[in-house]
N, C-alpha and C positions, 0 to 999 in steps of 0.2 A: 504494500500500500504506500503510495506516494503522498507527499504533502507540499506541493508547490502550487497552491492556489486551486488545486483540484485533487480529487482522490481517484486512484486507478487501482483496481484489484480484480482478482478472478476467484470464483467460487463454483461450487456444484450444487444443483438442486437435488433434493431428496424426495422420493415418492411420498414418504410420511408427511413432509411439510407441504407438498402440493395438495394432498388430501385435506389437510387442516385448512389450507387457504381456500379450497373449494367449499368446504363446510361453512367457513366464516363468511364467504361471499354469498352463498345461497341461503343462509339462514333467514334473512328478512323476507325473501320471496317465499320460502317454504312456510314461514309463519302465517302469511296471508293465505296461501294455498290450503293450509290445514285449518285455519280459523274459520274461513267462510263456510265450508261444508259442515264443520262442527256446530256453528251457530245455526245453520239451516236445519241440521238434525235436531237440535234442541227445540227450535221453533216448531218444527213438524211434530215432534213428540208432545209438546204442550198443546198443540192444536188437535190432538187425537190421532195423529199419525195417518192422515189421509193418503191413500195410495201405497202405504207401507214403505216409504222411502227413508224413514228415520234411521233404522238400523243399518242399511247399506251406506248411507252418508257417514254415519258414525264410524263404521268399520273402515271405510276408505280414508277418512281423515286420520284415524289412529295409525294405520299402516303406511300412509304416505310419508309421514315424518321420518321414521327410521330408514325407509327405503331411499328417499332422496338425500338424506344427510350422510348415509353410510354406504349404501350400495352404489349410488351414482358416482361419487368421487372415486371409489375403487375401480369402477368400469372405465371412467375417463383416464385414470392413471394407467390402467392396463392398455387401453387403446393408444395412448400417447407415450408409451414406455420408451420408444426410440428417441424421444426428445428430452426425457427426464434423466438426470444423472450426468449429462455432459457438462463440459466447462462453460461457464457464463462469465463474460468479461463486463465489468461495470466501470464507467467513468462518470464522475460527478464533478461538474464544473459550473461556471456562471450561467450557462444556458439551461441546464437541468440534469436529469439522470439519463445517461446513455447506456443501452444494453446491447451487447453483441452475443448472439446465441446461434451457433452454426453459421448459416449464411444470411441470417436476418439481423437487422439493426433497428432498434427502436429508440426514440428520444421522448422522454417525458419532461415537458417544460415545467419550470417552477410554478408558473401561474396555474397549472392544472392540479397540482398537488394540494390537497386540503388538510390532511392529517398524517402524521407519522406515528406509528405505534410499534412498540417492541413486544414480540411474543416469543415463545420458546423456540429458539433456533432460527428465527428470521425477523426481519424488520418489514412491517407492512406499510405500504404507501397507498392511502385512500385518495383517489383522484377522479376528476371528471373523465368520463369515458371518451374514447375516440369516436368520431362520427356521430356526435350528439347524444351518446349514452349518458344517463344522469350520474351513474356511480360505477366506478371500477376499483379494483384493488390489484396492486402488484406487490411482489415480495422480493426481498434481497436475503438470500440464505446467509447466515453468519457463522455456520459451524466451522468453516475453514479459516476464520479470522481469529486472531488473538484477542483477549479481553481489551487490550489497549486500542487495537484497531477497531473493535466494535464500539468502544466509547467515542473514538474520533469520528466514526461514521455517523453515529447518532447525533453528535454535536454539530456536524456539518449539515445533516439533513434538517435538524430542528432549528438551525439558525437562518434558514432561507425563507424569508417572507413572513408576514404577520400570521397567516393561517396555520403555520407549522409551530405550534406551541408544544410544550412538554406534556403530552397526553400520557397518563399513567399506563403501565403495561396491562395487558388483558389477563 
């Protein structure tokens, strides 16, 4: 890791951390997908269960949560296994966070980043999505970095812009 006005380092993504990132990203969506049928089931039950839909809605909402939060990330990681575990180069400079993974290069400008959070084994960057998406999340794995390098990385990330305040770890 360098410290000449920018940080440059290389690390590897881990399947376990990718699954955790997917769960964290999907949780707000899954909460709504589960809550709506659950509320509908309760309302139908209180209305005398016309048509017999209360139990199927209840069962579907109960089984949707663990499936989407645990089975879907596992399937995604399995499908994308050829991309996970390879070296990822990061460069953090005045423009933003640049990522080089395989043959692709991405730049996340500072203006898009809303929050920096440290979780177990990675740093999460909550940002505006590309192409108009409201919310996205990117991660920087920190397992290959020393504690001093991790502290420097967090200090640099949190010092960029007003929106990047010290948010407590999850």
